[in-house]
Each structure stands twice: as structure tokens, then as C-alpha cells.
N, C-alpha and C positions, 0 to 999 in steps of 0.2 A: 300174052304175058308182058307186062310193063316192067322194064328193067331200070332200077334206081341206083344212083350213087348218093351217098350221104356225106356232107361236109360239116364236120363238127360232131364229136361223139360224147359230148358232155351230158349234163342232166336232161335237157330237152331233146338233144340229138338222140340219146338212148331211147327215149319214149318213141320218137318218130321212126327210128331205125327198127325197133322191135315191132312196131305196128305194120311197117312195110313187110317185114319178114313173115309176119303171121298171115298175110293175105294169100289167097289161092290164085289171084290174078296178077300178082306182082312179085318181084324178086329183088332183094337187096344184094346187088352185085359187089359193090365196093364201098369203102368208107375211108375217110381220112380225119386225122385230128393231130393237133400239135403235141398232145400227150400220147406217147407210144403205149402207155399202160391203158388209158381209156380206150384207145382204138383197138388194142388187142382184146380187151374184155368184151367189147361189143361185137367184135368180129366172131369171137368164140360163141357168143350167145345167139347170134343171128345167122351164122353160116356165111357171112360175107368175107371178102378178102380185104386186107389193109393195103391201101395204095396212096399215092400222093394226090393232092388236089389236081395238079396238072395232068396226071395220068387219067383221073376220072373224067375230067373235062374233054380229054382227047379221045376217049374211048367211044367210038361210033356205035357200039352195041348198047350203050347206056342211053335210055330215052329221056330220063328226067333226073334232076338233082334236088335234094332237100338241103337247104342252107340253114345251119344251126350254129354258125360261128359267131365270134364277137361282133357287136353292132357295127363297128367301124370298118368291117370287111364286107358287109352285105352288098352294098351297091356295086363294088368292083366285081364281086363274085357273080352277082346277077348278070351283069353285062358280059362277063366272060362266058357264062353258061349259055345264055341265049345266043350269043355269037357262035358258040360251038354247036348250036342246033338242039339244045336241050330245053324241055319244059322245066319250069322252076317253081318250087314251093319254097318260100323264104319266111322264116320267123320274123315277127315285127321287131323293130321298124326297118324300113328300107335304109334309112339313114337318119341322123339327128338334124340334118340340114335340109330344109325343104328345097332349096335350089339344087342341091346334089340329087335329091329324089327326082326332080323334074328332068335333069340330064339323063339319069338312069332310065326313066320311063321312055324317053325319046329313043334310046338304044333298043329297048324292048319292043317298042312299036315298029321300028324299022326291021327288026328280026322276024316279026310275025309269030314269035313263040309265046306260049301262055305263061303268065306269071300270076301266082296266087300268094297273098300275104296271110300270115298265120294269126288272124284275129279269131282264135278258137272259140271265144265265148258265144259267137253267133250260132255255134253248132251244139252248145249245151242242150240236151233234150228238153229241159224245162223252159229255158229261154226261147228256144226255137218254137216250142209249142205255143208259148205266149205270143210270139210275133205272128204266128199263123192265125191265131184266134183274133188278134188285133186287126190283121189284114182282112179277116172275114167280117169285121164290123161289130164284134160282140161288145166292145166298150164304146162304140160310137165314134164321133169325131174326137181326135186326140187333143187334149188340152195341156196335160202336165205329165212329163216323164221323169221318174226318179231312179237314179242308179246309185247303189251303195256298194263300196268295195273297201274292205278293211283287212289288212294282213295281220297274221298272228303276232308278228314282231318285226322290228326294223332290220334292214340289211346292214352289213358292215359299212362303216363310213367310207372305206376305200372304194367300195362298189358305188356308193352314192356320188363320190367325186367324179366318176367317169360315166354315170348313168344318163346325164343330160337333165337330171332333175325329176321330181315326182310327176310333174305334168306330162313330161315326155316319156318317162319310163313306166310308170304305174297307171296313171289316169288315161293314157292313150287308148287302152282297151275300152275304157268307159266312154271316151269320145266316140269311138267306133260304134259301141252299143247304142248310144244316144241317137246317132245318125241312123242306124239300122231300124230303130223303133219309131223315130219321128216321121220318117218318110218325107221330110222337108228339111232343107239345109239350114243350119244356124247362120245368122247374119251378125250376131253380137255375142261377145264373150266377156264375162266379168268373173274374176277369181280373187279369192282370199286364201292365205296360207300362213301357217305358223309352225314353229319347231317346239312342240310340246312333249314329244316322246323321248327324244335323245338330243341334248344340247349340242352334241358334236355334229349332228346333221345341220343344225342352224349355223354352226361355225364354218361348215363346209359350203355355206351359201344356198342350202336347199331347205325345204319344208318337209314335215312329216304328217301334217294335218292340213287338209285343204278342202275347200268347197268352191264349186263353179256353177254359175247360172248362165244359160244360153237361151237366146230368143231367136225364133225363126221369123221370116218375113210375114208369115200369117199370124204371128202372135203366140204360137205355141212355145211353151217353156220347158226346158230340161234342167234338172238340178242333179249335180253329181257331188258325192262326198267321199273322200278318201282318208284313211288313216293308216299309218304304219304299225298300229298296235290295236289288237282286239283280243282281250284276255280270254275270250270264250271260243276262239277258233277263227277260221277263215270265213269272213262274213261277206257273202255275195248275194245281193238281193236286187230285184228290179220291180218297179210298179209303174203302171200306165193308167192315168185317170182320164176318162173321156166323158162325152155327153150322155152316154147310156149307162156308165158304170165304171168299174175299175178291174183291171187285170193285174195279178201279182204273182211273182215267183219267189219262193223263199229259199232258205239255206237247206243244205243236205246234211242230215245228222248221221252220226256213226251207225246208229240203228234207229228204227222207228218205235222202239219200246219206250213207254212212259210208265211212271209209277205215280199213283195218286194216294195221298195220305191226308191226315188232318192238317199237315203243314202245307198242302197244296199239290200241284202237279209238277213233276220233274222229268225232263227228257235227257237223253244222252247228249254229249257235246256235239257241235257241228264238226264236220271234217276239218282237219287242221292244216292241210297243205294243198297247194294248187294242183300238184300232179295227180292226187287222188280225186280231188273235187272235179277236175275237168278231164278225167281219163276217157269218158265216153265222148266228150267233145273232140279230143285229139283224134280218136278213131273216125269220128264222123266227118271231120274236115278233110282227112285223107281220102275217105270215100268220095267226097265232093270233088277233090282234085283229080283223082283217077277217072271218075266219071266224065268230068269236063274234058280231060285230055282224050279219052276214048271216043267221046261223041263230037270232038272238035268244036267245043263251045268255049267261050271265054270264061275262065273260072272267077269265082267271087268268094271272098273279098279280093278285089283287084289291086294292082299297083296304085291306081287312082284313089281307091279307098285308103290306102296307106298314106298317100300324100295329103288327103283331106284331114285325116286324123292328126297328122303331124302339124298341119297349119293351125288346127284348133289348139293343140298342145302349145305351140309357139305363142298363140294369142293369149292363152291363159297365163303363160310365163310372163309375158309383157304386162298383162293386166295386173297381176299380183305385184309386179315391180313398181308400176305407176299408180296403182290404186284407182284406175279408170277403166271403163269398158273399152273393148277393142273391137272394131268392126272387121268382119271377114267377108270374103266373097268367094264361095265355093261353087256356085252354079255355073260360073263361067269357065271352070277348069275342064 
């Protein structure tokens, strides 16, 4: 039985906490949150006790912690947790500063404790199946990877101001997915961005509509498009074109029912929120973390994957600012 502590009982913390509590091979022992109300609610739902972060980290009976606190606390908590002998699962990103991530990963390496970063989309059943068939060679040699991610609506401007920007906050998932599919590191990043959805986002110095092109050393190309507005729901699609054909994973609809009339075919809307769209992925990534810890394997995505995605996000931010491609070197990390 693997015993967990949870740091952060907000929206995503509640998902992870309940997923731990639902397992037969794990127990959510304790949780903490700055909001007493959020902590009490999740404790009641999960059977865990409410404790301070310090008490959770000091409890030798707790094997692992799940970190779902605000981004600017992640690196410090990872270091404290591994130094206390815990395995760590941390929501992305490790930090908004790549140099801070590097320092954090040095502490993790010295501790010898496992660290997994929550790039949950790798574990989406459809995306994972596509990647497996890609590795099996069904599409042949990879030539072009396309990732589309569009939110139903923009976040509050106050969130945007502290998010690190669209490339670091939203597109970072897509940078990781592009790397996951390409199986070859990008060496060049070119980005465009505009504020077309909410003028206040532009006034805050960010963009809400963006596209990125990346090229690998072998000439493979990845293209990513993001928007903070999709009037038809949460738009999540990937496509890989290769020498033998194309693999594609589409959106998940509320139901599979279609109606056909003289006016054409009509389907139900796509799922509208990331928590329901990726519910299976959140469970699967926890499976992977528990399995890696039990089998004493390095979990994936790793802290290094988190660093590489952050470097790509930084490069895109710089490219959008300058209007020029930015060279990156990820192979040497």
C-alpha cells in the first residue's frame, strides 16, 4: 500500500486526491491547502486528514506527495519533498524560470528520489494509442506533426498576469506532446501571437491566439496552434503525417449520437472542460507514477521533460517578441 500526501486541494488537487483515494493499492493519508474550506471538503470526500504541509513532509509513513499548489511554490516543494525522502508527482510546470528548474533537478538527482511531471495528455487513451501505432511504424517515417489546442473561453485577466504567458501556461502541454510524438528534439522555434479574443489580455502583455513552428535536426516539422476561444467546446486534436500515411486523433463528443436530415449531419458538441476531457488521462498518469515507484523505475514524463518543455516555451516567447526564429539545444541536457 503506497501512502500519499497531497499539497493543494483546489480544482486539480481534488481530481488527483480522489483518484488516489479510489485506488486499492494506495491511500491518501493527509492533505493541505491554504483554504481551510477546500481542505475540509476534500478530506471529507477522500477520508484523508487535514494537516500542514510541514507535517506531511515530516511524516515518515508517507511515501509520496502530489503537488498541486500554485506554480511559484512547485520547485521549493519538490526540493523539500525529495529531501524528506518522498517520491514526487508535481503538476506542470516545475517553475516558470528554466534556471530555477535546473537547480531543482540537481537537488532531485542528489536525493535519488523519483519525480514525475504532470503532462497528462501523454496518457489520454486516444493520444497514447496514436503514439503507440506511430512507434509501430504505421505512418512510416514522421514528416509533419500537428497539434491543435483551443480552450472554450479565456481565463480571467488576473490569472493571465501571473501565468507566465500563453506559451508557458497553455502551450507548454503541446510542446511536450510535440516532443513525445516527434521522437527527435526540436532545434528551432518560430512563433506568432495576437490578442484577438480579449483586448485586456493584450493590454496585460500576453496573447490569446498563437501558432508555433518547430524544426528538428532531421528536418521534421511540428506545428502547434492555440486559441483561448473555441465557440464549439474544448478542441483537442493531433495529427501525424508520415511517409506511409497519416494518424489522427480527434475530439471527444458529449455522446456519439448523430442525426442526419436533409440539412446534413449533426453531432453533439465536444466536451467543454479539461477535467472531463482528460479524466481518463489523469487516472492513467497516476497508474504510471505508482507503477514506476513500485517497480523502482524512473517515471516519465520526468523533470527533464519539464525542463525541455519550458525551454521551448521560453524560445517561443522570445520568438514572438523579436519576430525571429530561436535556436534551441535540448539534446545536450
